[in-house]
N, C-alpha and C positions, 0 to 999 in steps of 0.2 A: 502496501499499498505504501504512496507516495504522501512525500511531507506535505503536497500542499491536499492533496481528498482528508490529510488528517485534520487542516488545518480548520478546513471548509466545515467538517463535519463536528470539531469542536464548537467550533463558531453557534455551528445552526442548534447543537444542540443547546448551548448556554440559553442563545433565543428563543430555548423553546421550554425556558426554565420557569418563567412570571405563567400566571394564571392565564389559561386562554382568553377569555372575556378582554385583556386588557388590551390582548391585539387589538381586538374590533373598538375600542375605545380611544386608542392612542393614533388613529388620523391622524398619518403624518401630509408636510407643507413641502410646496416650492420654490422656487423664488421668481417674484414675478413682481417686478417692478410701476408696473398701466396699473392695476387693480387698490386704486389710492382711494378710490369715492366709500365716503364715509353714509352706509341707507338707513336712514332710519326711518323711511315715511311709509305710507300704504304698500302693505305684505300681499304680496299677492300669492296665497298658495298655489300647490303645484297641482295640476288634473290628475282626476282618480284612473288609479290605472290601467296602463289602456289596453285594449284586447291585441297582442299580438300571435303570431301563427305560434302552436305549444313546439318545440323542438326538440329530437329524438334526444334524449343527453349518453353522455360516451358515458360509459362507467369501466371504472379502472381499477382493477383489483392486485393484489398482492401480495407477496410469499417473503419473511424475511429467514433467510441462515445467517445460524452462526451468532446468532441476537446476545448471546449472554457478555459480547465481545463490551455492549454501550446498554448494560441491565437497565436506563434510567430513558433510554426512550422511549418513551408509551406512545407514542402519536407520528403519524407523518404528514407533512403539508403539500397542494399540490398550489401550487400559487399559476395563476391566471393572470398573463399582461394586461397594464391597461397604463393608463395616464395617472398613475401618481407613485409618491416615493418609494412604497414598497408594493408589489402587485395584491389582489385579490388571493385570499387564498381557501382553501376545501381543505376542513382538517378532518383527519380520518385519528382513531385510536386504535392502538394496535393490539389485539387479542388475541392471543394464541399465537403469537408470529403472524399471522397477519392480519390484511388491511381492504378497504373497500372503499370507496368513495366514485359520487355521478356527477358530471357538470354537464351545464347547457351550452356545450359549445355553439351558436347557430352560426358555425359553419366551416368550413378547415381552418383548425390555429395551431401552434405551436404551443408549449405549454409545459411548464419542469417541474420534478418532487426532486429537492436541494434539499441535500449537497447531492444525492443520485443520477438524478438523469438531470442536465442543463436542457436540453428540448426533446419535448415528445410530441411527435405528430397522434394528431385526432381529429376523429369528421366524427358529426350527430349519428349517434344509434351503432358506433364503435365499441366493441369488449375487448378490453387490453389487457391480460394482466405478466406483470413485473414478477419476475424474481432477484430480491437482493441481498447480497452478502454483508454483512460490515467484518468481515473481517480482508474481504477487499471490493474497496469500496468503487470502482473502474469497473468494475465487471455486472453486467448487467442479462440478466435471461429475457427476453423480451418470447410472447409467445400470443395467440388472438387475432385481431385485426390488423393488418401492418404494422406485422411481427419483423418481418424482413427489411422494410423499411423504417423502424427505429433503430432495427440492428446498426444497419448501415450508417441514417443518422447519427450517435453516437460513436462511430468509429471516424466518420468525419470529421467532430467535433473537439474526438479526445483524440485525436491522430495525425488528420491535416491541415484543419484549420483553428489557428486562434485567432477566434476574433477581439483580443486584445493586440495584435498584432500590425497597429496602424503608426502613422508617425505622428508624431504630437509638435505641435507650433513653438515653437527655439527661439523667438527673436531671429528668425529668418527670412528671407527676401522672398516675398511671396509668390513668387513663378516655379523657386528651386522649390519651396513648400511641394506647391500645387505637382514640378514632376517626380520628388518624392512618392508622391498620394499614387500617382500613377504607375508607378512603377512597382511601390508593393501592389496596388490589385493587379497587374502581369504574374506578377511573383505568385498570388493565390492564387489567380486562376489555370495557372501553370501544375499546382498543385491539385487544382479539380480533378484537371484532366486523367494525371497519376492516382488518386479516387477512382477519376471514375471507370480505368482499365483493369486498377489492382479489384474494384468489391465490385463489378459492374449493374451502379445502381437501374431503378427504371427512370421512364420519362417524367414525371411526376417530381422524384425527389432530387433526379439533376436538376430541376428547376427551382426547386425548393432550395439548393445550398448554394447554388450561382446566383440567386436571390441573395440569402441571407452576408455574401461578399460584397454585391457590387453595393447593399445596404449599409453594412460598414464600411464604404470608402466614401459613398457619399458624405455619411457623418463626420466622418474624422475629418474630410475635403471642410465640410461646413465650420466646426468646429475651428479648425483650424483658422479657416479666412478671416472666425467671427472676431479671433483676437486681433487681429490685425486692425488697429486704432480707422485708417481709411478704411471701411465698406463700403464705401457708396464708392470709390476709387474704380474707374476703367479697368483699372489693371488686375482688381481685386476681383469682380462682378464678370468678367472673363472668363474664368476658371470657372464659374458655376453660376445655371440658370434651371430654374423650378423645373422646364420642360425634361431637363435633362434625366432626371428622375423622375417623374412623372410612371413612366411602364412598371415603375416596380410594385404601382399599388394596385394595378392590373392583376398580380398575382393571386393566385387561389388561398394560399394557407396566409395565412395575416399570423404573424413574428414579435414577439418584442422588439425587434429591429424594424420595424414599418411604425411602431410608435414613439422611436427612439428618431428615425429619420425623421417623422413628422414634424416630432417635437423642435428639431433643429431648422427646419425649412419656415419653420415659424417665427423664429428668430431672428432667422434670416431675413424673413421680410421685415423685421422691422427696423432690423437695422440699416437697411437701405432707405429709412423715410428719414425725411429731416426733425428736429427735434420739436419744429413750432407742430407740425401735423401730428405728431407724435402727442403731446401737449393738446390740439384740440381733440385726437380721439381718445384719451384718456379721461378728458371731462364728458365723452357724449360717447357712451358705451354701444351703442347699433351704431356711430361711422364705422369703428373695431370689425365691428362682428361683422359688419355687409363687405368691410375692409380684406376680410380668412375668407367672406363667401366667394369673392370674387377673384381672388386670387390664383385660381386653377383650375380649369374646365374637368379636370378629372375627380371624378364622383367621389371614389371612394377618397381622395385624399382632401375633395374639397369639406366631405363631412369631418373628417380626423382632424382637420386642422381648426373649424369647431369647437368638435368635441375638445380639443387641445386646451381653449379658450374656457369654455365654459367647464373644465375641469381645474383650472388656475381658478376662477374662484372660488370654489369649494375647497382648493387641498388651501388657500388664502384665505380660509372663513368669512365671506363674501356668502354669506348664504343669502342674506336677501337681497342682495343684486343678482344673484343669481336666480332668484324665483320672480322680479322686476323682469329680467328679461329671457324667463322659459316660455314663453309666446312662438318669439321667431326661432330658437333652439327644436321647440316642437315639429316646426310647419320646413327645418331644412335640416335636421340631421333622423333621417330615416331609415337608416341601417339599423337593423333589430338589435345588435350586440352593441354597436357605440349608444345606441336612445339607454338602452333598458341599462346599460353598466352606468352612467351617468345618471340616472335616474336612481340608481340603487346606492351611488355613493352621494346623491343626492339626502336622500331618505338615513344614512348612514349617518351622517354630517349633522340634521337638522334635530333629530330626539337622541345624539349623543352627546353631540357636542355642547353639554350645560357648563356654563365656565365652574362650578363650583366644586362638580360632579365632578367631573375629569381631572381638575387640580387632586382634589380626595384619590382618586383614583391613583395618581401617577404617585403623587407622594408614601401612598401609604401600600402600594402594590406589594410590597416586601412585608405585610403586617397579617398575621392570619384570618381569614374572611371565617363570617361569620357562616356556621355550620357545617365548616371542612373542618379535617382533622387535621393535624403534623399543623408542625408551624416553620414557615419557611427564613429561609437564614438571610439575614437583614441585606438588604442588599447596599452596597460599599457605594455607590456612584449616589442611589436616592439618601443615603446616610448624610453624604457632604452639602444634596441640597436641600435637605430638613435643619442641619445645621446655620448654615449660608443663612436660613430664614430669619430664624432664632435668630439670631447674631445683628442681623440685619432690622430689626423687628420696626414698623412702623417706617422705614424706609422702601420703595420703589427699587426694584433690582431688575438689571438688566447683564443678561449672561451671555456674552459671544462663547461660544465654544471652536476652536480651534488646532492649530495646529502649525510650528514653523517652515514643516514643507510644504502647506500648501497659501499657495500665489493665491488665491480667493481671499485667505486668512489675513493675509498682508497689505494685499491692497486695502484691506476695511479697514486697518487703521487710523491714519489714517482721519476717515472719519469716523469712528469711535471717538478720537479725540477732542474734535470737533465737537461733535453731540455731546461729548461729554462738559465740555465748555459753556455748552450753551445752557448745560445744567448743575452748572456748578454752583447755588446758593440755593440748589434746590434739595429735599430731601431725595434725594435720586442714589441708588450707590452701582459704577457701571462693573462691570468681573469679567475676568478674561479666562475661562475652561482651557488649558493646553491641553490635549491628550496626547503627545509625543515625548513628555516630560522634554522637555529642553525648557531648560531658566536662565535663556538668552535671550529672552523678546522684554523688549521696550514696557516700562514700569510709566502713570506720572499719576506718580500718589497724590499730587497737589490736582489734580482733577477730580481725583474719585473713582480713579482706575484703580484695577487690582489686581494680581495675579495669582489664579493656582495653578499648579502643575500636575496633574494626573497621576491618581497609581493608576497600575495596570486592575488593580480589582475596580475601581472607580469607574475609570472610562469604559470596561466592558459590563458597567452595570445601569450606565448610561446608551451602552449602544441597542440594546432590543427596544429599548424606550422609546427612545427621538430618534432608533436606524442611523445612526452618523456613519453607518460605516458605508450605506448609501450618498454620503457628500455631507462635507464642511465648507463653506460654516455653518453652523447655524445656531438658533438664538432664542430663548425664552425668555419670557414679560412677565414680574411678576410684583403683582399689586401691594401697598401699605402692608392689606390684613394677611401677607403672604400667602397667594391664591393662584395660581400660574393662570394667567388670562389668555397669554396667549404663546405660540412660537413654529420656528418653523423657518426655512430661509428666507421668506420674504419681510424678517424683521434687517436685514443685513443695516447697519447702519448710515451707506451710503444712500438709500432708498426715502423721499420726501417724508413716506406714511411712517416712517419709524419715530420721527419726530413730532408726527400729528398727536401717533397715541401715547407717547410719555406725554404730551403735552393736554389731553385727555383725562389721564390718570392723575397729574399733577393739580393740574387747576379743576 
C-alpha cells in the first residue's frame, strides 16, 4: 500500500470521526466577491417541489476485505460532484463488512468513493458491486453494470493520467505558460494512446478519458491566465475563448472536471469585464444573471454557468437573495440534475443555517450528544476556538486561517492590516490561524492582530469541520456573544462586503 493511499485513508477516516449530522450542518462556503448585496426585503418563498420525471436509481453495493486493518471505519461515503466546497455525500453504514447505497444520477455521471475509488461511472438503473480491500487500497474489483469500464477507468487514473500534473503559473511570460500547457496536453494525449493500446477501452470510455484530460487542460490554462494581471490584454485572451471548450459540455458523462471547468469559465468571463461594469452588475444581480445566460450558446454550459452563480449565492449564505432571483433560475435552468440539486442545497441551507444553532453545533461537536452513549475525545481545534472566545469575551473575533506557503493567504495580509486599522478603536480582535507551524509570519500587535500557530492536532481538528483541505485562506467571524455568525472564503479582508459585515456587528 502506497504512502499516498495511506495518508488519504487516514485523512478520510479522521474526517468521519465527527457525528454524521454535523456533516449536513457544516455547509461550507466558496469565495465570491460579487455577492455583497444585503437583502432584508420581502422574502419570496421557493415554489413547492415541482413534478420531475423520477429517475431510475443507481444501486452501489460493496464488500470489504480485511476490515480489521481499520476496525473503526463504520461507514462508506459516496461523493457526488456539484458546485460546493465539499461534494454531496451519500453515507452507507458498514454492516458485517458490507454496505449499500442508492443514488438518483439523472444521467450518466462520474462519482467517487473516497479514498478507494476517485472516479466511478454510473448510469440511471445501474447495479454496481465493488470489492474493497483495506489492506490494499489501490486494488478494487468491480462487477455488475459497467464493471469493465470502471476497472479500466480506475487503471487510467492510477497508472496513466495524473490529473494534478499540469503547469502552474509562476511569474513567467504568458505565451510561455500557454505553450507549457499545450505541451503537457500533448504529453497526456500521447499517454492516452498508450492506455488505449494496452487496455483496449470501448468508445464510451475513450471519450470519457479524453474529455477528462482536455477539461483539465482548459482549467489549468484559465487558472494560469487569470493569475496574470493583464487578463483583458489580447496577449492573454488570444490563448482562450469560451468557444474553444464548449464541445466538452456536449459529453454524455457529467464529471467533477466539468463543474470545475464551468466555475473557471465563470471567473474568466468576469475578469474580462471592466471594473465599472462589474460594479453595475453587482448592484443589479438581474444584469449579472443575464450576462451569464448569454455568455454561451452551448446549452449545458449556459445552465451550468447559471447554476454556479446561484450556488455561489447559497455558499455565501445569501439565501434571501437566492429566493428573490429564483423565478429566473426556475425558467432558465431546466436540466433536472442541476435544478434539483440546487433546490436541495437551498432547502438545506434555509432550514439548517440558523446562526446560533449552527454555531453551537460547530463549537460543541466533540461534546456528548443527548441520547448517545459514549464520550468523544475533545477536539483540539474546537478547544482552541472555545478558549479564544472565552479569552476575548465581549469582543468580535475575525479569524483568518492560512499558511505561509499559500499565495492567497500572503496576498490578503496587507488587506487584513488595513481592515484592522479601520477598526483599531473598536472591540474587535483580528486573529491569524497558521496551519503550517511557521512562526515567521508578520505580526501587528499595535492593530490588535494576533498570530496562533496551530499544532497538527488543532489543524486536523478543524479540517473536517471547515474542510480546510479543500482550500485556504478561510475565515471565521464570531460576534460579541461568542456566536459564529459566518464563515468561509467569501470573508476575505480584501472584499468590501467583509468590512460591511464587521460594521453591522460593531454598530
